[in-house]
VODO-648250 format. One record per atom (N, C-alpha, C, CB): residue number from 1; x, y, z; residue in three letters; atom name. Coordinates in steps of 0.2 Angstrom, whole numbers, plus 2048, in hexadecimal, padded with zeros to 3 digits. Glycine has a CB too. Layout:
REM VODO-648250
(NUM; (X; Y; Z); 'ALA'; 'CA')
...
REM end
This chain:
REM VODO-648250
(1; (894; 6A9; C45); 'MET'; 'N')
(1; (897; 6AD; C4A); 'MET'; 'CA')
(1; (89B; 6B2; C46); 'MET'; 'C')
(1; (89B; 6AA; C50); 'MET'; 'CB')
(2; (89B; 6B8; C49); 'GLY'; 'N')
(2; (89E; 6BE; C45); 'GLY'; 'CA')
(2; (8A4; 6BF; C4A); 'GLY'; 'C')
(2; (89A; 6C4; C44); 'GLY'; 'CB')
(3; (8A9; 6C2; C46); 'LYS'; 'N')
(3; (8AF; 6C4; C4A); 'LYS'; 'CA')
(3; (8AE; 6CB; C4D); 'LYS'; 'C')
(3; (8B6; 6C4; C45); 'LYS'; 'CB')
(4; (8B1; 6CC; C53); 'LYS'; 'N')
(4; (8B1; 6D3; C56); 'LYS'; 'CA')
(4; (8B6; 6D7; C53); 'LYS'; 'C')
(4; (8B1; 6D2; C5D); 'LYS'; 'CB')
(5; (8B5; 6DD; C51); 'ARG'; 'N')
(5; (8BA; 6E1; C4F); 'ARG'; 'CA')
(5; (8BC; 6E6; C54); 'ARG'; 'C')
(5; (8B7; 6E5; C49); 'ARG'; 'CB')
(6; (8C2; 6E7; C55); 'LYS'; 'N')
(6; (8C5; 6EC; C5A); 'LYS'; 'CA')
(6; (8C4; 6F3; C57); 'LYS'; 'C')
(6; (8CC; 6EA; C5C); 'LYS'; 'CB')
(7; (8C2; 6F7; C5A); 'GLN'; 'N')
(7; (8C1; 6FE; C58); 'GLN'; 'CA')
(7; (8C8; 702; C5A); 'GLN'; 'C')
(7; (8BB; 702; C5B); 'GLN'; 'CB')
(8; (8CB; 705; C55); 'GLY'; 'N')
(8; (8D1; 709; C56); 'GLY'; 'CA')
(8; (8CF; 70F; C5A); 'GLY'; 'C')
(8; (8D4; 70B; C4F); 'GLY'; 'CB')
(9; (8D3; 711; C5E); 'GLN'; 'N')
(9; (8D2; 717; C62); 'GLN'; 'CA')
(9; (8D4; 71D; C5E); 'GLN'; 'C')
(9; (8D6; 717; C69); 'GLN'; 'CB')
(10; (8CF; 722; C5E); 'LYS'; 'N')
(10; (8D1; 728; C5A); 'LYS'; 'CA')
(10; (8D4; 72D; C5F); 'LYS'; 'C')
(10; (8CA; 72B; C57); 'LYS'; 'CB')
(11; (8D9; 730; C5D); 'GLN'; 'N')
(11; (8DC; 735; C61); 'GLN'; 'CA')
(11; (8D9; 73B; C61); 'GLN'; 'C')
(11; (8E4; 735; C60); 'GLN'; 'CB')
(12; (8D7; 73E; C66); 'THR'; 'N')
(12; (8D3; 744; C67); 'THR'; 'CA')
(12; (8D9; 749; C68); 'THR'; 'C')
(12; (8CE; 745; C6C); 'THR'; 'CB')
(13; (8D8; 750; C67); 'PRO'; 'N')
(13; (8DD; 755; C69); 'PRO'; 'CA')
(13; (8DF; 754; C70); 'PRO'; 'C')
(13; (8DA; 75B; C67); 'PRO'; 'CB')
(14; (8DA; 753; C75); 'SER'; 'N')
(14; (8DC; 752; C7C); 'SER'; 'CA')
(14; (8E1; 74D; C7D); 'SER'; 'C')
(14; (8D6; 752; C80); 'SER'; 'CB')
(15; (8E0; 747; C7A); 'SER'; 'N')
(15; (8E5; 741; C7B); 'SER'; 'CA')
(15; (8EB; 743; C78); 'SER'; 'C')
(15; (8E2; 73B; C78); 'SER'; 'CB')
(16; (8EC; 747; C72); 'GLN'; 'N')
(16; (8F2; 749; C70); 'GLN'; 'CA')
(16; (8F6; 74E; C74); 'GLN'; 'C')
(16; (8F1; 74C; C69); 'GLN'; 'CB')
(17; (8F2; 752; C77); 'LEU'; 'N')
(17; (8F5; 757; C7C); 'LEU'; 'CA')
(17; (8F8; 753; C82); 'LEU'; 'C')
(17; (8EF; 75C; C7E); 'LEU'; 'CB')
(18; (8F4; 74E; C84); 'ALA'; 'N')
(18; (8F7; 74A; C8A); 'ALA'; 'CA')
(18; (8FD; 746; C88); 'ALA'; 'C')
(18; (8F1; 745; C8C); 'ALA'; 'CB')
(19; (8FE; 744; C82); 'LYS'; 'N')
(19; (904; 741; C80); 'LYS'; 'CA')
(19; (90A; 745; C80); 'LYS'; 'C')
(19; (903; 73D; C79); 'LYS'; 'CB')
(20; (909; 74C; C7E); 'THR'; 'N')
(20; (90E; 750; C7E); 'THR'; 'CA')
(20; (910; 752; C85); 'THR'; 'C')
(20; (90C; 757; C7A); 'THR'; 'CB')
(21; (90B; 753; C89); 'GLU'; 'N')
(21; (90D; 754; C90); 'GLU'; 'CA')
(21; (911; 74E; C93); 'GLU'; 'C')
(21; (907; 755; C94); 'GLU'; 'CB')
(22; (910; 748; C91); 'GLU'; 'N')
(22; (913; 742; C94); 'GLU'; 'CA')
(22; (91A; 742; C92); 'GLU'; 'C')
(22; (910; 73C; C92); 'GLU'; 'CB')
(23; (91C; 745; C8C); 'THR'; 'N')
(23; (922; 745; C89); 'THR'; 'CA')
(23; (927; 74A; C8C); 'THR'; 'C')
(23; (922; 746; C82); 'THR'; 'CB')
(24; (924; 74F; C90); 'LEU'; 'N')
(24; (928; 754; C93); 'LEU'; 'CA')
(24; (92C; 750; C99); 'LEU'; 'C')
(24; (924; 759; C96); 'LEU'; 'CB')
(25; (932; 752; C99); 'THR'; 'N')
(25; (937; 74F; C9E); 'THR'; 'CA')
(25; (937; 753; CA4); 'THR'; 'C')
(25; (93E; 74D; C9B); 'THR'; 'CB')
(26; (93A; 751; CA9); 'LEU'; 'N')
(26; (93B; 755; CAF); 'LEU'; 'CA')
(26; (93F; 75B; CAE); 'LEU'; 'C')
(26; (93E; 750; CB5); 'LEU'; 'CB')
(27; (944; 759; CAA); 'GLN'; 'N')
(27; (949; 75F; CA8); 'GLN'; 'CA')
(27; (946; 764; CA4); 'GLN'; 'C')
(27; (94F; 75C; CA3); 'GLN'; 'CB')
(28; (941; 762; CA0); 'ASP'; 'N')
(28; (93D; 768; C9C); 'ASP'; 'CA')
(28; (939; 76C; CA1); 'ASP'; 'C')
(28; (938; 764; C97); 'ASP'; 'CB')
(29; (936; 769; CA6); 'GLN'; 'N')
(29; (932; 76C; CAB); 'GLN'; 'CA')
(29; (935; 771; CB0); 'GLN'; 'C')
(29; (92E; 767; CAE); 'GLN'; 'CB')
(30; (93C; 76F; CB1); 'LEU'; 'N')
(30; (940; 773; CB6); 'LEU'; 'CA')
(30; (943; 779; CB3); 'LEU'; 'C')
(30; (945; 76E; CBA); 'LEU'; 'CB')
(31; (944; 77E; CB7); 'ASN'; 'N')
(31; (948; 784; CB5); 'ASN'; 'CA')
(31; (94F; 782; CB4); 'ASN'; 'C')
(31; (946; 78A; CBA); 'ASN'; 'CB')
(32; (953; 786; CB1); 'GLY'; 'N')
(32; (95A; 785; CB0); 'GLY'; 'CA')
(32; (95D; 786; CB7); 'GLY'; 'C')
(32; (95D; 78A; CAB); 'GLY'; 'CB')
(33; (95B; 78A; CBB); 'ASP'; 'N')
(33; (95F; 78B; CC1); 'ASP'; 'CA')
(33; (95E; 785; CC6); 'ASP'; 'C')
(33; (95C; 791; CC5); 'ASP'; 'CB')
(34; (958; 782; CC6); 'VAL'; 'N')
(34; (957; 77D; CCA); 'VAL'; 'CA')
(34; (95B; 777; CC8); 'VAL'; 'C')
(34; (94F; 77B; CCB); 'VAL'; 'CB')
(35; (95B; 776; CC1); 'LEU'; 'N')
(35; (95E; 770; CBE); 'LEU'; 'CA')
(35; (966; 771; CC0); 'LEU'; 'C')
(35; (95D; 770; CB7); 'LEU'; 'CB')
(36; (969; 777; CBF); 'ALA'; 'N')
(36; (970; 778; CC0); 'ALA'; 'CA')
(36; (971; 777; CC8); 'ALA'; 'C')
(36; (972; 77F; CBF); 'ALA'; 'CB')
(37; (96D; 779; CCC); 'LYS'; 'N')
(37; (96E; 777; CD3); 'LYS'; 'CA')
(37; (96E; 770; CD5); 'LYS'; 'C')
(37; (969; 77B; CD8); 'LYS'; 'CB')
(38; (969; 76C; CD2); 'LEU'; 'N')
(38; (969; 765; CD3); 'LEU'; 'CA')
(38; (96F; 761; CD0); 'LEU'; 'C')
(38; (963; 762; CCF); 'LEU'; 'CB')
(39; (972; 764; CCA); 'LYS'; 'N')
(39; (978; 761; CC7); 'LYS'; 'CA')
(39; (97E; 762; CCC); 'LYS'; 'C')
(39; (979; 763; CC0); 'LYS'; 'CB')
(40; (97E; 768; CCF); 'ALA'; 'N')
(40; (984; 76A; CD3); 'ALA'; 'CA')
(40; (983; 766; CDA); 'ALA'; 'C')
(40; (983; 771; CD5); 'ALA'; 'CB')
(41; (97D; 765; CDC); 'ALA'; 'N')
(41; (97C; 761; CE2); 'ALA'; 'CA')
(41; (97E; 759; CE1); 'ALA'; 'C')
(41; (975; 761; CE5); 'ALA'; 'CB')
(42; (97D; 757; CDB); 'LYS'; 'N')
(42; (97E; 750; CD9); 'LYS'; 'CA')
(42; (986; 74F; CD9); 'LYS'; 'C')
(42; (97B; 74E; CD3); 'LYS'; 'CB')
(43; (989; 754; CD6); 'LYS'; 'N')
(43; (990; 754; CD5); 'LYS'; 'CA')
(43; (994; 754; CDC); 'LYS'; 'C')
(43; (993; 75A; CD1); 'LYS'; 'CB')
(44; (991; 758; CE0); 'SER'; 'N')
(44; (994; 759; CE7); 'SER'; 'CA')
(44; (993; 752; CEB); 'SER'; 'C')
(44; (992; 75F; CEB); 'SER'; 'CB')
(45; (98E; 74F; CEA); 'LEU'; 'N')
(45; (98C; 749; CED); 'LEU'; 'CA')
(45; (991; 743; CEB); 'LEU'; 'C')
(45; (985; 747; CEC); 'LEU'; 'CB')
(46; (992; 743; CE4); 'VAL'; 'N')
(46; (997; 73E; CE1); 'VAL'; 'CA')
(46; (99E; 73F; CE4); 'VAL'; 'C')
(46; (996; 73F; CD9); 'VAL'; 'CB')
(47; (9A0; 746; CE4); 'GLU'; 'N')
(47; (9A7; 747; CE6); 'GLU'; 'CA')
(47; (9A7; 745; CEE); 'GLU'; 'C')
(47; (9A8; 74E; CE6); 'GLU'; 'CB')
(48; (9A2; 746; CF2); 'ASP'; 'N')
(48; (9A2; 744; CF9); 'ASP'; 'CA')
(48; (9A3; 73D; CFA); 'ASP'; 'C')
(48; (99C; 747; CFD); 'ASP'; 'CB')
(49; (99F; 739; CF6); 'GLU'; 'N')
(49; (99F; 732; CF6); 'GLU'; 'CA')
(49; (9A6; 72F; CF4); 'GLU'; 'C')
(49; (99A; 72F; CF1); 'GLU'; 'CB')
(50; (9A9; 732; CEF); 'GLN'; 'N')
(50; (9B0; 730; CED); 'GLN'; 'CA')
(50; (9B5; 732; CF2); 'GLN'; 'C')
(50; (9B2; 734; CE6); 'GLN'; 'CB')
(51; (9B5; 737; CF6); 'ALA'; 'N')
(51; (9B9; 739; CFB); 'ALA'; 'CA')
(51; (9B8; 734; D01); 'ALA'; 'C')
(51; (9B8; 740; CFD); 'ALA'; 'CB')
(52; (9B2; 732; D02); 'LYS'; 'N')
(52; (9B1; 72E; D08); 'LYS'; 'CA')
(52; (9B4; 727; D06); 'LYS'; 'C')
(52; (9A9; 72D; D09); 'LYS'; 'CB')
(53; (9B3; 725; D00); 'GLU'; 'N')
(53; (9B6; 71E; CFE); 'GLU'; 'CA')
(53; (9BD; 71E; CFE); 'GLU'; 'C')
(53; (9B3; 71D; CF7); 'GLU'; 'CB')
(54; (9C1; 724; CFC); 'GLU'; 'N')
(54; (9C8; 724; CFC); 'GLU'; 'CA')
(54; (9CA; 724; D04); 'GLU'; 'C')
(54; (9CA; 72A; CF9); 'GLU'; 'CB')
(55; (9C7; 727; D08); 'GLU'; 'N')
(55; (9C9; 727; D0F); 'GLU'; 'CA')
(55; (9C8; 720; D12); 'GLU'; 'C')
(55; (9C4; 72C; D13); 'GLU'; 'CB')
(56; (9C3; 71D; D10); 'ARG'; 'N')
(56; (9C1; 716; D13); 'ARG'; 'CA')
(56; (9C7; 711; D11); 'ARG'; 'C')
(56; (9BA; 714; D10); 'ARG'; 'CB')
(57; (9C9; 712; D0A); 'GLN'; 'N')
(57; (9CE; 70E; D08); 'GLN'; 'CA')
(57; (9D5; 70F; D0B); 'GLN'; 'C')
(57; (9CF; 70F; D00); 'GLN'; 'CB')
(58; (9D6; 716; D0C); 'ALA'; 'N')
(58; (9DC; 717; D10); 'ALA'; 'CA')
(58; (9DC; 715; D17); 'ALA'; 'C')
(58; (9DE; 71F; D10); 'ALA'; 'CB')
(59; (9D7; 715; D1A); 'ARG'; 'N')
(59; (9D6; 713; D21); 'ARG'; 'CA')
(59; (9D7; 70B; D22); 'ARG'; 'C')
(59; (9CF; 715; D24); 'ARG'; 'CB')
(60; (9D4; 708; D1D); 'LEU'; 'N')
(60; (9D5; 700; D1D); 'LEU'; 'CA')
(60; (9DC; 6FE; D1C); 'LEU'; 'C')
(60; (9D1; 6FD; D17); 'LEU'; 'CB')
(61; (9E0; 702; D17); 'VAL'; 'N')
(61; (9E7; 701; D16); 'VAL'; 'CA')
(61; (9EB; 702; D1D); 'VAL'; 'C')
(61; (9EA; 705; D10); 'VAL'; 'CB')
(62; (9E9; 708; D20); 'PHE'; 'N')
(62; (9ED; 709; D26); 'PHE'; 'CA')
(62; (9EC; 704; D2C); 'PHE'; 'C')
(62; (9EB; 710; D29); 'PHE'; 'CB')
(63; (9E5; 702; D2C); 'GLU'; 'N')
(63; (9E4; 6FD; D31); 'GLU'; 'CA')
(63; (9E7; 6F6; D30); 'GLU'; 'C')
(63; (9DC; 6FC; D32); 'GLU'; 'CB')
(64; (9E7; 6F4; D2A); 'ARG'; 'N')
(64; (9EB; 6EE; D28); 'ARG'; 'CA')
(64; (9F2; 6EF; D2A); 'ARG'; 'C')
(64; (9EA; 6ED; D21); 'ARG'; 'CB')
(65; (9F5; 6F4; D28); 'LYS'; 'N')
(65; (9FC; 6F5; D2A); 'LYS'; 'CA')
(65; (9FD; 6F5; D32); 'LYS'; 'C')
(65; (9FF; 6FB; D27); 'LYS'; 'CB')
(66; (9F9; 6F8; D35); 'GLN'; 'N')
(66; (9F9; 6F8; D3D); 'GLN'; 'CA')
(66; (9F9; 6F1; D40); 'GLN'; 'C')
(66; (9F4; 6FD; D3F); 'GLN'; 'CB')
(67; (9F4; 6ED; D3D); 'ARG'; 'N')
(67; (9F3; 6E7; D3F); 'ARG'; 'CA')
(67; (9F9; 6E2; D3E); 'ARG'; 'C')
(67; (9ED; 6E3; D3C); 'ARG'; 'CB')
(68; (9FC; 6E3; D38); 'GLU'; 'N')
(68; (A02; 6DF; D37); 'GLU'; 'CA')
(68; (A08; 6E2; D3B); 'GLU'; 'C')
(68; (A04; 6E0; D2F); 'GLU'; 'CB')
(69; (A08; 6E8; D3C); 'LYS'; 'N')
(69; (A0E; 6EB; D40); 'LYS'; 'CA')
(69; (A0E; 6E8; D47); 'LYS'; 'C')
(69; (A0E; 6F3; D40); 'LYS'; 'CB')
(70; (A07; 6E7; D4A); 'ASN'; 'N')
(70; (A07; 6E5; D51); 'ASN'; 'CA')
(70; (A06; 6DE; D52); 'ASN'; 'C')
(70; (A00; 6E8; D53); 'ASN'; 'CB')
(71; (A07; 6DA; D4C); 'MET'; 'N')
(71; (A07; 6D3; D4D); 'MET'; 'CA')
(71; (A0D; 6D0; D51); 'MET'; 'C')
(71; (A07; 6CF; D46); 'MET'; 'CB')
(72; (A0C; 6CB; D55); 'SER'; 'N')
(72; (A11; 6C8; D59); 'SER'; 'CA')
(72; (A15; 6C3; D54); 'SER'; 'C')
(72; (A0F; 6C4; D5F); 'SER'; 'CB')
(73; (A1B; 6C1; D56); 'PHE'; 'N')
(73; (A1F; 6BD; D52); 'PHE'; 'CA')
(73; (A1C; 6B6; D50); 'PHE'; 'C')
(73; (A26; 6BB; D56); 'PHE'; 'CB')
(74; (A18; 6B4; D55); 'GLU'; 'N')
(74; (A14; 6AE; D54); 'GLU'; 'CA')
(74; (A0F; 6AF; D4E); 'GLU'; 'C')
(74; (A10; 6AB; D5A); 'GLU'; 'CB')
(75; (A0B; 6B4; D4E); 'GLU'; 'N')
(75; (A06; 6B6; D49); 'GLU'; 'CA')
(75; (A0A; 6B7; D42); 'GLU'; 'C')
(75; (A02; 6BC; D4B); 'GLU'; 'CB')
(76; (A0F; 6BA; D42); 'LEU'; 'N')
(76; (A13; 6BB; D3C); 'LEU'; 'CA')
(76; (A15; 6B4; D39); 'LEU'; 'C')
(76; (A19; 6C0; D3D); 'LEU'; 'CB')
(77; (A18; 6B0; D3D); 'LEU'; 'N')
(77; (A1A; 6A9; D3B); 'LEU'; 'CA')
(77; (A14; 6A5; D38); 'LEU'; 'C')
(77; (A1D; 6A6; D41); 'LEU'; 'CB')
(78; (A0E; 6A6; D3C); 'GLU'; 'N')
(78; (A08; 6A2; D39); 'GLU'; 'CA')
(78; (A06; 6A5; D32); 'GLU'; 'C')
(78; (A03; 6A2; D3E); 'GLU'; 'CB')
(79; (A07; 6AB; D32); 'LYS'; 'N')
(79; (A04; 6AE; D2B); 'LYS'; 'CA')
(79; (A09; 6AD; D26); 'LYS'; 'C')
(79; (A03; 6B6; D2C); 'LYS'; 'CB')
(80; (A0F; 6AE; D27); 'TYR'; 'N')
(80; (A14; 6AD; D21); 'TYR'; 'CA')
(80; (A18; 6A7; D21); 'TYR'; 'C')
(80; (A19; 6B3; D22); 'TYR'; 'CB')
(81; (A19; 6A4; D27); 'GLY'; 'N')
(81; (A1B; 69D; D27); 'GLY'; 'CA')
(81; (A22; 69C; D23); 'GLY'; 'C')
(81; (A17; 698; D25); 'GLY'; 'CB')
(82; (A22; 697; D1F); 'ASP'; 'N')
(82; (A28; 695; D1B); 'ASP'; 'CA')
(82; (A29; 699; D15); 'ASP'; 'C')
(82; (A28; 68E; D1A); 'ASP'; 'CB')
(83; (A25; 69E; D14); 'GLN'; 'N')
(83; (A25; 6A2; D0D); 'GLN'; 'CA')
(83; (A2C; 6A6; D0C); 'GLN'; 'C')
(83; (A1F; 6A7; D0D); 'GLN'; 'CB')
(84; (A2F; 6A7; D12); 'GLY'; 'N')
(84; (A35; 6AB; D11); 'GLY'; 'CA')
(84; (A3B; 6A8; D0E); 'GLY'; 'C')
(84; (A38; 6AD; D18); 'GLY'; 'CB')
(85; (A3F; 6AB; D0A); 'SER'; 'N')
(85; (A45; 6A8; D07); 'SER'; 'CA')
(85; (A4A; 6A6; D0C); 'SER'; 'C')
(85; (A47; 6AC; D01); 'SER'; 'CB')
(86; (A4E; 6A1; D0B); 'LYS'; 'N')
(86; (A53; 69F; D0F); 'LYS'; 'CA')
(86; (A5A; 6A1; D0B); 'LYS'; 'C')
(86; (A53; 698; D11); 'LYS'; 'CB')
(87; (A5F; 6A4; D0F); 'PHE'; 'N')
(87; (A65; 6A6; D0C); 'PHE'; 'CA')
(87; (A69; 6A0; D0A); 'PHE'; 'C')
(87; (A69; 6AA; D11); 'PHE'; 'CB')
REM end
């Protein structure tokens, strides 16, 4: 029995052209104006997300303080119990 030999693929000019087209990135294909607009949109979205997160954190802190402010004496005693210092 003879061994089968694998034939190496010869690269034709058309396959080399396809490789160079594959290496082009999206940034290479877009105009500078479009790329700048996309970057500006991304930056504004990130800033909006950060602002929303800060607002959410502030609201949570406010709500926690309001809940504690509105606790009855019994609830405060249950929560803090004997943790207070005695004179």
